[in-house]
C-alpha positions as CSV (number, residue, x, y, z in Angstrom):
1,M,-22.4,-41.9,26.3
2,E,-19.6,-44.0,24.7
3,S,-21.5,-44.8,21.6
4,S,-22.4,-41.1,21.1
5,L,-18.8,-40.1,21.7
6,I,-17.4,-42.5,19.1
7,K,-20.2,-41.7,16.6
8,E,-19.5,-38.0,16.8
9,N,-15.7,-38.3,17.1
10,P,-14.6,-41.5,15.5
11,L,-10.9,-40.4,15.8
12,L,-11.0,-39.8,19.5
13,L,-10.5,-43.2,21.3
14,P,-10.1,-44.5,24.9
15,L,-6.6,-45.7,25.7
16,N,-7.5,-47.8,28.8
17,K,-10.3,-50.0,30.1
18,D,-11.4,-47.5,32.7
19,R,-12.0,-45.0,29.8
20,T,-10.3,-42.2,31.8
21,V,-7.8,-41.4,29.0
22,Y,-8.9,-40.4,25.5
23,D,-6.5,-39.6,22.7
24,G,-6.9,-38.8,19.0
25,F,-8.4,-36.1,16.9
26,I,-11.5,-33.9,16.8
27,T,-12.6,-32.6,13.4
28,V,-13.8,-29.0,12.9
29,Q,-14.5,-27.5,9.5
30,E,-12.7,-30.4,7.8
31,T,-9.5,-29.8,9.9
32,D,-8.3,-32.4,12.4
33,F,-6.9,-31.3,15.7
34,R,-4.9,-33.6,18.0
35,M,-5.9,-33.7,21.7
36,R,-5.8,-35.8,24.8
37,V,-8.3,-35.8,27.7
38,L,-7.3,-37.1,31.2
39,L,-10.3,-37.9,33.5
40,P,-10.1,-38.6,37.2
41,P,-11.1,-42.0,38.5
42,D,-14.7,-40.8,39.1
43,R,-14.6,-39.5,35.4
44,Q,-15.9,-36.0,36.6
45,L,-15.0,-33.3,34.1
46,K,-14.4,-30.7,36.9
47,Q,-11.0,-32.4,37.6
48,A,-10.2,-33.3,33.9
49,K,-7.0,-32.2,32.2
50,L,-6.9,-31.2,28.5
51,H,-3.7,-31.5,26.4
52,C,-3.8,-29.9,22.9
53,C,-1.6,-29.9,19.9
54,W,0.2,-26.6,19.2
55,Q,-2.3,-25.7,16.4
56,L,-5.2,-26.2,18.8
57,K,-3.5,-24.1,21.5
58,H,-2.9,-21.3,19.0
59,L,-6.5,-21.4,17.9
60,L,-7.9,-21.4,21.4
61,R,-5.7,-18.4,22.5
62,G,-8.1,-16.0,24.1
63,Y,-10.8,-18.6,24.7
64,E,-9.1,-20.5,27.6
65,H,-11.4,-19.1,30.2
66,I,-14.4,-20.3,28.2
67,V,-12.9,-23.8,27.8
68,K,-12.3,-24.0,31.6
69,Q,-15.8,-22.9,32.3
70,R,-17.3,-25.5,30.0
71,L,-15.2,-28.2,31.8
72,Q,-16.8,-27.1,35.0
73,H,-20.4,-27.1,33.8
74,S,-20.6,-29.8,31.1
75,A,-22.6,-32.9,32.1
76,D,-20.3,-35.3,30.4
77,L,-17.5,-35.7,27.9
78,V,-19.8,-35.8,24.9
79,G,-21.4,-32.5,25.8
80,F,-18.0,-30.9,26.5
81,I,-16.5,-32.0,23.1
82,L,-19.6,-30.6,21.4
83,E,-19.2,-27.3,23.1
84,L,-15.5,-27.3,22.4
85,K,-16.2,-27.7,18.7
86,T,-18.6,-24.8,18.8
87,I,-15.8,-22.6,20.4
88,L,-13.4,-23.7,17.7
89,E,-15.8,-22.8,14.9
90,V,-16.2,-19.3,16.3
91,A,-12.4,-19.0,16.6
92,L,-11.9,-20.2,13.1
93,K,-14.4,-17.6,11.8
94,G,-12.6,-14.9,13.7
95,R,-9.2,-15.9,12.5
96,P,-9.4,-16.8,8.8
97,D,-5.7,-17.6,8.7
98,S,-5.9,-20.1,11.6
99,R,-6.7,-23.0,9.3
100,S,-3.4,-22.5,7.5
101,I,-1.0,-22.3,10.5
102,P,2.5,-23.1,9.2
103,P,4.1,-26.4,10.2
104,P,7.3,-26.3,12.3
105,Q,9.5,-26.7,9.2
106,Y,8.2,-23.3,8.0
107,Y,9.9,-21.6,10.9
108,T,13.1,-23.6,10.4
109,Q,13.2,-22.6,6.8
110,L,12.5,-19.0,7.6
111,I,15.3,-18.7,10.2
112,S,17.7,-20.5,7.8
113,E,16.9,-18.0,5.0
114,M,17.2,-15.0,7.3
115,E,20.6,-16.2,8.6
116,A,21.8,-16.5,5.0
117,L,20.4,-13.1,4.0
118,G,21.5,-11.3,7.2
119,W,19.4,-10.3,10.2
120,D,20.7,-6.7,9.7
121,R,18.4,-6.5,6.6
122,L,15.3,-7.2,8.7
123,L,13.4,-4.0,9.8
124,F,10.3,-5.7,11.0
125,I,8.6,-9.0,11.5
126,D,5.1,-9.6,12.8
127,T,4.2,-11.8,15.7
128,E,2.9,-14.6,13.4
129,F,6.2,-14.6,11.4
130,R,4.3,-14.0,8.2
131,T,5.0,-10.4,7.3
132,L,8.6,-9.1,6.9
133,R,10.0,-5.8,6.0
134,L,13.5,-6.0,4.5
135,K,15.6,-2.9,3.8
136,A,17.9,-2.3,0.9
137,D,20.1,0.7,-0.2
138,D,20.4,1.7,-3.9
139,S,23.7,2.8,-5.4
140,S,23.1,6.4,-4.2
141,G,22.5,5.4,-0.6
142,R,18.7,5.8,-0.6
143,Q,17.0,3.3,1.7
144,H,14.1,1.3,0.3
145,I,11.7,-1.2,2.0
146,L,10.5,-4.5,0.6
147,T,7.4,-5.9,2.3
148,V,7.1,-9.7,2.0
149,K,4.0,-11.6,3.1
150,L,4.8,-15.3,3.3
151,K,2.3,-18.1,2.8
152,S,1.9,-21.0,5.2
153,K,3.5,-23.4,2.6
154,H,6.6,-21.3,2.1
155,P,8.7,-21.8,0.0
156,A,6.3,-23.9,-2.0
157,E,3.9,-21.0,-2.5
158,A,5.0,-17.6,-3.8
159,P,4.9,-14.8,-1.2
160,E,3.1,-11.5,-1.8
161,C,5.7,-8.7,-2.3
162,S,5.3,-4.9,-2.4
163,A,7.6,-1.9,-2.5
164,D,7.4,1.8,-3.3
165,L,8.5,1.4,-6.9
166,P,7.5,3.1,-10.2
167,V,7.7,-0.3,-12.0
168,P,6.4,-3.8,-11.1
169,L,8.5,-6.0,-8.9
170,A,8.6,-8.9,-11.3
171,F,10.2,-11.9,-9.7
172,T,9.5,-15.5,-10.8
173,W,9.2,-17.5,-7.6
174,T,9.8,-21.2,-7.6
175,P,9.7,-23.7,-4.7
176,Q,13.5,-23.5,-4.7
177,S,13.5,-19.7,-4.4
178,T,14.7,-18.0,-1.2
179,L,14.4,-14.6,0.5
180,G,18.0,-14.0,-0.3
181,Q,17.4,-14.4,-4.0
182,L,14.3,-12.2,-3.8
183,H,16.3,-9.5,-2.0
184,H,19.1,-9.7,-4.6
185,H,16.5,-9.2,-7.4
186,F,15.2,-6.2,-5.5
187,L,18.7,-4.7,-5.2
188,L,19.2,-5.1,-9.0
189,L,15.9,-3.4,-9.7
190,L,16.8,-0.5,-7.3
191,D,20.1,0.0,-9.1
192,S,18.4,0.1,-12.5
193,L,16.1,2.9,-11.1
194,A,18.9,4.9,-9.4
195,E,19.2,7.4,-12.3
196,F,15.4,7.9,-12.3
197,W,15.5,8.8,-8.6
198,D,18.5,11.0,-9.1
199,V,16.5,13.0,-11.7
200,L,13.5,13.4,-9.4
201,D,15.6,14.2,-6.3
202,E,17.2,17.1,-8.2
203,L,13.8,18.4,-9.1
204,D,12.5,18.0,-5.6
205,S,15.5,19.8,-4.0
206,K,16.1,22.6,-6.6
207,T,12.6,23.6,-7.6
208,W,9.2,24.2,-5.9
209,V,7.2,21.0,-6.5
210,L,3.5,21.8,-6.2
211,E,2.3,18.2,-6.8
212,P,2.5,15.6,-5.3
213,E,2.6,17.2,-1.9
214,K,4.7,14.4,-0.5
215,P,6.1,12.4,-3.4
216,G,6.9,8.8,-2.9
217,R,9.5,6.7,-4.7
218,A,6.7,5.3,-7.0
219,D,5.6,8.8,-8.2
220,T,6.8,9.6,-11.7
221,M,5.0,13.0,-12.1
222,R,6.1,16.4,-10.8
223,R,4.2,19.7,-11.2
224,I,6.8,22.4,-10.9
225,A,6.2,26.1,-10.2
226,I,7.4,28.5,-12.9
227,G,5.8,31.7,-11.6
228,S,2.6,32.9,-10.1
229,N,-0.2,30.7,-11.3
230,V,2.1,29.2,-14.0
231,S,3.6,25.7,-13.7
232,I,4.7,22.7,-15.8
233,K,3.7,19.1,-15.2
234,V,6.4,16.5,-16.3
235,E,6.0,12.8,-16.4
236,V,9.5,11.1,-16.1
237,D,10.0,7.7,-17.7
238,P,11.5,5.4,-15.1
239,R,13.3,3.4,-17.8
240,H,14.6,6.4,-19.7
241,P,14.7,9.2,-17.1
242,K,16.9,11.6,-19.0
243,M,14.9,11.6,-22.2
244,L,12.4,14.4,-22.9
245,P,9.5,13.8,-20.5
246,E,5.9,14.1,-21.4
247,S,5.2,17.8,-20.4
248,C,2.1,20.0,-20.0
249,L,2.2,23.7,-19.2
250,L,-0.5,24.9,-16.9
251,G,-1.8,28.5,-16.4
252,A,-3.5,31.4,-18.1
253,D,-3.1,31.5,-21.9
254,H,-1.2,34.8,-21.9
255,A,1.4,33.3,-19.6
256,V,1.6,29.8,-21.0
257,M,1.7,30.6,-24.8
258,P,5.2,32.1,-24.9
259,L,6.6,29.2,-22.9
260,R,4.8,26.7,-25.1
261,K,6.3,28.3,-28.2
262,K,9.8,28.0,-26.7
263,L,9.2,24.4,-25.8
264,N,8.2,23.5,-29.3
265,A,11.0,25.5,-30.9
266,N,13.8,24.2,-28.6
267,M,12.8,20.6,-27.9
268,H,15.2,19.4,-30.7
269,S,18.1,20.6,-28.6
270,W,17.3,18.3,-25.6
271,N,20.5,16.6,-24.4
272,P,20.0,13.1,-22.9
273,D,23.4,13.4,-21.3
274,S,22.3,16.4,-19.2
275,S,19.9,16.4,-16.3
276,V,16.2,17.0,-16.8
277,L,16.3,20.2,-14.8
278,H,19.2,21.6,-16.9
279,N,17.4,20.7,-20.1
280,L,14.1,22.2,-19.0
281,R,15.9,25.5,-18.1
282,D,17.5,25.5,-21.6
283,V,14.4,24.5,-23.6
284,L,12.1,27.0,-21.8
285,E,14.8,29.6,-21.5
286,I,13.9,30.3,-17.8
287,E,15.3,29.9,-14.3
288,F,13.0,27.9,-12.1
289,P,12.1,29.4,-8.7
290,S,13.9,27.3,-6.0
291,P,13.8,27.0,-2.2
292,A,17.0,29.1,-2.2
293,T,15.4,32.0,-4.0
294,H,11.6,32.0,-3.3
295,E,9.1,31.0,-0.6
296,K,6.7,28.3,-1.5
297,S,3.8,30.6,-0.3
298,S,4.5,32.7,-3.4
299,F,3.0,29.9,-5.5
300,S,0.5,28.5,-3.1
301,V,-2.3,30.8,-4.2
302,E,-5.7,30.1,-2.7
303,C,-8.7,29.1,-4.7
304,G,-10.9,32.2,-5.4
305,I,-14.1,30.2,-4.5
306,C,-13.3,28.0,-1.4
307,Y,-10.3,30.2,-0.2
308,S,-8.2,27.2,0.5
309,Y,-5.1,25.9,-1.3
310,R,-5.7,22.2,-1.1
311,L,-9.0,20.6,-1.7
312,E,-8.4,17.0,-0.7
313,A,-5.4,16.2,-3.0
314,A,-6.1,18.9,-5.6
315,I,-4.6,22.4,-5.9
316,P,-6.0,25.3,-7.9
317,D,-5.2,24.5,-11.5
318,Q,-7.9,26.6,-13.4
319,V,-6.9,30.2,-14.1
320,C,-8.8,33.1,-15.5
321,N,-7.2,34.0,-18.9
322,D,-7.6,37.7,-18.5
323,P,-4.1,39.2,-17.8
324,R,-5.6,41.7,-15.4
325,C,-7.3,39.0,-13.3
326,G,-5.4,35.6,-13.4
327,Q,-7.3,34.3,-10.4
328,P,-6.8,30.5,-9.9
329,F,-9.6,28.1,-8.9
330,H,-9.9,24.4,-8.1
331,Q,-11.5,22.6,-11.1
332,A,-14.2,21.1,-8.9
333,C,-15.0,24.5,-7.3
334,L,-15.2,26.4,-10.6
335,Y,-17.3,23.6,-12.2
336,E,-19.9,23.7,-9.4
337,W,-19.9,27.5,-9.4
338,L,-20.5,27.8,-13.1
339,R,-23.2,25.1,-13.0
340,G,-25.1,27.2,-10.5
341,L,-25.2,30.3,-12.7
342,P,-28.3,30.7,-15.0
343,S,-26.1,32.4,-17.6
344,S,-23.7,29.5,-18.0
345,R,-24.1,26.9,-20.7
346,Q,-22.7,23.4,-21.1
347,S,-21.5,21.6,-24.2
348,F,-20.6,17.9,-23.6
349,N,-18.3,17.9,-20.6
350,I,-17.3,21.6,-20.8
351,V,-19.1,24.5,-19.0
352,F,-18.9,28.0,-20.4
353,G,-19.5,30.9,-18.1
354,E,-18.1,34.1,-16.4
355,C,-15.1,34.4,-14.0
356,P,-16.4,34.9,-10.5
357,Y,-13.9,37.8,-10.1
358,C,-13.8,39.7,-13.3
359,S,-16.8,38.4,-15.2
360,K,-14.7,37.7,-18.3
361,P,-15.4,34.4,-20.2
362,I,-14.0,31.3,-18.5
363,T,-14.4,27.6,-19.3
364,V,-13.9,24.4,-17.2
365,K,-14.1,20.7,-17.9
366,M,-16.4,18.6,-15.9
367,A,-14.7,17.4,-12.8
368,A,-13.6,13.8,-13.0
369,Q,-15.7,11.4,-11.1
370,K,-14.0,9.4,-8.3
371,S,-14.1,5.7,-8.8
């Protein structure tokens, strides 16, 4: 047995002549784990005691009953060590991060950095002390969350960072970097975007935003209701939020054309010192419906084919151009409807057919394929 044990585990050696105490390492998937085995004088495994390093204890969490069972039933120490290695291999496959358990100095470093940053900035930390959520307020008092996923070799390895931002969180991490420096960089970025969020908050509070349904801080687009089946889609530049945004008027031609002419004629008078909402009112020469003056249901007109307002994330954005009809449809619904009609024809990605309601000519582009 001794020769087999040493051959299979050359780093696990007996410490006394009776060979009742073994100490050293067992190797699993190229990783060494420290352990000590204490056998009774009769060297029966049923009364043996197993002492493990903290990495091995962490890895065997949830497998303790199996280890005890193997101690009771294994014929000898060689067989037990072999079965223990099998258990460890299963545990390693089930926990891909277990092979990179942080050393003790990782936790010392983390606590030191959090004390310097301030524990009041910490919203959440997981049980493995790997994922942190840090809070930060911008100059207007809006709270933002920075999610940081630390690597086991922190701070030598750069963490993974994410936040609900319209621009990349570009931070050059070095082995000398700290969570405090990362958080400070995040604060500076938030302050540089404060005006952008001020612009969008005004649009969200003073107009009826049709899309996105629940805008996040990273969303730069707003589709704003102008009237029944008429809206404008604006794309605000995070770096230049008060400049004239990229705009697209949506709706039936008879309703959109007058607005498009006003937009083209007045865009030269856009004032970067005024808010985007104020400028849009002046350029389009309209007053936008707002929560104070209108119900959102006035603009949430159902699709004329599926009779619902939302189709997954899409809302009805195709409108019959006949002024007497003006029925809205989801792009996907109208496309499938027209494709099923023998009288419809297709040219490249555009389908030509008749409105399902008034039979007047209507066209729709092929619905974009989801990736």
